[in-house]
C-alpha positions as CSV (number, residue, x, y, z in Angstrom):
1,M,138.0,-51.4,-120.3
2,P,137.4,-51.7,-116.3
3,N,138.1,-55.0,-114.7
4,I,134.3,-56.3,-113.8
5,V,132.9,-58.9,-111.2
6,L,130.8,-61.4,-113.1
7,D,128.3,-62.2,-110.5
8,N,127.8,-60.6,-106.8
9,E,126.2,-63.5,-105.2
10,K,129.3,-65.7,-106.7
11,A,131.6,-63.2,-105.9
12,R,130.4,-63.6,-102.0
13,E,130.8,-67.3,-102.3
14,V,134.5,-67.2,-103.7
15,A,135.3,-64.4,-101.0
16,G,134.3,-67.1,-98.5
17,I,136.1,-69.7,-99.8
18,L,139.3,-67.4,-100.0
19,L,138.7,-66.5,-96.3
20,E,138.2,-69.9,-95.3
21,E,141.4,-71.3,-96.9
22,E,143.4,-68.0,-95.6
23,A,143.9,-67.2,-99.4
24,V,143.5,-63.3,-98.3
25,L,144.8,-62.3,-94.9
26,I,143.5,-59.0,-93.6
27,R,145.8,-57.4,-91.2
28,P,145.7,-53.5,-90.8
29,D,147.4,-53.5,-87.6
30,K,150.5,-55.3,-88.8
31,P,150.5,-54.9,-92.6
32,F,152.5,-56.9,-94.8
33,T,155.1,-55.4,-97.5
34,F,155.6,-56.0,-100.8
35,V,158.4,-56.8,-103.1
36,S,157.6,-53.4,-104.5
37,G,157.9,-51.8,-101.1
38,V,154.2,-51.2,-101.1
39,V,153.1,-51.6,-97.8
40,S,149.4,-53.2,-97.6
41,P,147.1,-54.1,-94.9
42,V,145.5,-57.1,-97.2
43,Y,148.0,-59.7,-98.5
44,C,146.6,-62.2,-101.0
45,D,148.0,-65.5,-101.6
46,L,145.9,-67.4,-104.0
47,R,148.4,-70.4,-104.2
48,V,147.2,-71.8,-100.9
49,L,143.8,-72.6,-102.6
50,L,145.7,-75.5,-104.2
51,R,145.5,-77.5,-100.9
52,S,141.7,-77.6,-100.7
53,P,140.2,-80.2,-103.3
54,K,136.5,-78.8,-102.5
55,G,137.7,-74.9,-102.5
56,R,139.4,-75.6,-105.8
57,R,137.1,-77.6,-107.9
58,R,134.3,-74.9,-106.9
59,V,136.8,-72.1,-108.1
60,S,137.3,-74.0,-111.2
61,E,133.8,-74.5,-111.8
62,L,133.2,-70.8,-111.5
63,L,136.4,-69.7,-113.5
64,A,135.0,-72.3,-116.4
65,E,131.4,-70.3,-116.3
66,G,133.3,-66.8,-116.1
67,I,135.1,-67.5,-119.1
68,A,131.6,-68.7,-121.1
69,A,129.8,-65.6,-119.6
70,L,132.8,-63.1,-120.4
71,C,133.3,-64.5,-124.3
72,G,129.6,-65.0,-124.5
73,R,129.1,-66.2,-128.4
74,D,132.8,-65.5,-129.0
75,A,133.8,-68.8,-127.3
76,P,137.7,-69.1,-127.1
77,D,139.5,-72.3,-128.7
78,A,141.7,-72.6,-125.8
79,V,142.4,-71.8,-122.3
80,A,145.7,-70.4,-121.4
81,G,147.4,-69.7,-117.8
82,V,149.7,-67.0,-117.0
83,A,152.7,-68.6,-115.5
84,T,153.3,-69.6,-113.1
85,A,150.1,-69.3,-110.8
86,G,147.7,-69.3,-113.4
87,I,148.5,-72.5,-114.9
88,P,146.7,-74.9,-112.7
89,W,143.5,-72.9,-112.9
90,A,143.7,-72.8,-116.7
91,A,144.2,-76.5,-116.7
92,W,140.7,-77.3,-114.3
93,A,139.2,-74.4,-116.0
94,G,140.1,-76.0,-119.7
95,D,139.2,-79.7,-118.5
96,L,135.6,-78.6,-117.2
97,M,135.4,-77.0,-120.8
98,S,136.7,-79.8,-123.1
99,K,139.0,-77.2,-124.4
100,P,142.9,-77.4,-125.0
101,V,145.0,-75.5,-122.6
102,A,148.3,-73.8,-122.7
103,Y,150.6,-71.6,-120.6
104,V,152.4,-68.2,-121.4
105,R,155.9,-67.4,-119.5
106,D,157.1,-63.9,-119.2
107,A,159.6,-64.2,-121.7
108,P,160.7,-66.9,-124.1
109,K,163.0,-69.4,-123.0
110,D,166.4,-68.8,-123.9
111,H,167.2,-72.6,-125.0
112,G,165.6,-75.4,-126.7
113,R,162.9,-74.0,-128.9
114,G,162.8,-71.0,-127.3
115,Q,158.9,-70.5,-126.8
116,Q,157.1,-68.0,-124.7
117,V,153.9,-70.3,-125.4
118,E,153.7,-74.0,-124.5
119,G,150.6,-76.0,-125.4
120,G,150.8,-76.1,-129.0
121,L,148.4,-73.5,-129.9
122,R,148.0,-72.6,-133.8
123,L,148.0,-69.2,-135.8
124,A,144.5,-68.0,-135.9
125,Q,143.2,-69.9,-132.9
126,S,141.8,-67.8,-129.7
127,A,142.4,-68.3,-126.2
128,A,141.4,-66.8,-122.9
129,V,143.9,-66.1,-120.5
130,V,143.5,-67.0,-116.7
131,E,145.4,-65.9,-114.0
132,D,144.8,-65.9,-110.2
133,L,145.1,-62.4,-109.0
134,T,144.7,-59.1,-111.0
135,S,146.8,-56.7,-109.2
136,T,148.1,-54.4,-111.9
137,G,147.5,-56.6,-114.9
138,A,150.7,-56.4,-116.3
139,S,151.6,-60.1,-116.2
140,A,148.4,-61.2,-117.7
141,V,149.1,-58.3,-120.7
142,T,152.3,-59.8,-121.4
143,A,150.6,-63.4,-121.7
144,V,148.4,-61.6,-124.1
145,E,151.1,-59.9,-126.3
146,G,153.0,-63.6,-126.1
147,L,150.0,-65.1,-127.7
148,R,149.2,-62.6,-130.1
149,Q,153.0,-62.7,-131.1
150,I,152.4,-66.4,-132.6
151,G,149.2,-65.5,-134.1
152,V,147.0,-66.3,-131.6
153,R,143.9,-64.2,-130.6
154,A,143.5,-63.2,-127.0
155,D,140.7,-60.6,-126.0
156,Y,139.6,-61.8,-122.7
157,V,141.2,-62.5,-119.2
158,V,139.5,-63.8,-116.4
159,S,141.0,-63.8,-112.7
160,I,139.6,-65.3,-109.1
161,C,140.3,-62.0,-107.3
162,T,141.2,-58.2,-108.2
163,Y,142.1,-55.4,-106.3
164,G,140.4,-53.1,-108.7
165,S,143.2,-51.0,-109.6
166,P,142.5,-48.2,-112.0
167,R,146.0,-48.9,-113.1
168,A,144.8,-52.4,-114.4
169,D,142.1,-51.2,-116.2
170,R,144.1,-48.8,-118.2
171,N,146.6,-52.0,-118.8
172,F,144.1,-53.7,-120.0
173,S,142.6,-51.1,-122.2
174,Q,145.7,-50.0,-123.8
175,V,145.8,-53.8,-125.6
176,W,142.1,-53.9,-125.8
177,V,141.4,-56.8,-123.6
178,R,138.2,-57.2,-121.5
179,C,138.8,-58.5,-118.3
180,A,136.7,-60.4,-115.6
181,S,137.1,-61.4,-112.1
182,L,135.0,-63.7,-109.8
183,C,135.3,-61.3,-107.1
184,S,137.0,-58.4,-105.4
185,V,139.2,-57.5,-102.5
186,G,136.3,-55.2,-101.4
187,T,134.0,-57.9,-101.5
188,V,136.5,-60.4,-99.7
189,L,136.3,-57.4,-96.8
190,D,132.7,-56.9,-96.9
191,V,132.2,-60.8,-96.4
192,A,134.7,-60.9,-93.6
193,A,133.1,-58.0,-91.8
194,A,129.6,-59.4,-91.9
195,G,130.8,-63.1,-90.7
196,E,132.9,-60.8,-87.8
197,R,136.3,-62.0,-88.9
198,I,137.6,-58.3,-88.9
199,T,136.2,-55.7,-86.9
200,P,134.2,-52.5,-88.2
201,D,137.4,-50.4,-87.9
202,Q,139.6,-52.8,-89.7
203,H,136.9,-53.0,-92.5
204,R,137.0,-49.1,-92.8
205,L,140.7,-48.8,-92.5
206,V,141.5,-51.4,-95.3
207,K,138.4,-49.9,-97.5
208,E,140.0,-46.8,-97.0
209,W,143.5,-47.8,-98.1
210,L,141.7,-49.4,-101.2
211,A,140.1,-46.2,-102.1
212,T,143.4,-43.8,-101.5
213,G,146.2,-46.2,-101.4
214,P,148.7,-47.2,-104.3
215,M,145.8,-49.8,-105.5
216,S,143.9,-46.9,-106.3
217,R,146.2,-45.1,-108.9
């Protein structure tokens, strides 16, 4: 079940917001090194969107619309954020949709009530999972599995941006989850090139990295 981009026109709008807020940095001449050791010409830090009232409001609106579009008539009872970066987006989208909001840790707490899911979701309810960035999909899959362990149906994941990694597609397919994103890193590159934020050579180099580098596997 491949990770899809919901709407091409809105994807370009989101890409413009990410570039304006410097939430995506494109630097093939001085690449970034991830914790995993991957060397990347592009770096996504969508947490910086939190500083922009106008940007985060619009992205939240589009997330709410995206959840509704992806789920269709199978509307979720609640919106659940992947801790920690997905929590504010789930809260804002859930508020716009007038839905309960929860969040999911990467593991149950080792104290207190020992919960992995916070927000009081109940057996047989359904939840759409929200995260900010889809890379491998591992964090969202962990959230899905945490929800399912307490009897909450979790079949949909929506993110703001995706690398478009085949690995993420495989991870979502293995747990029978449909995933969609508001935009892709490829769209961000195209919008950056069209606005002359990057050169044609930079655009080509990063596109090649997306097509043949670690995110292509």
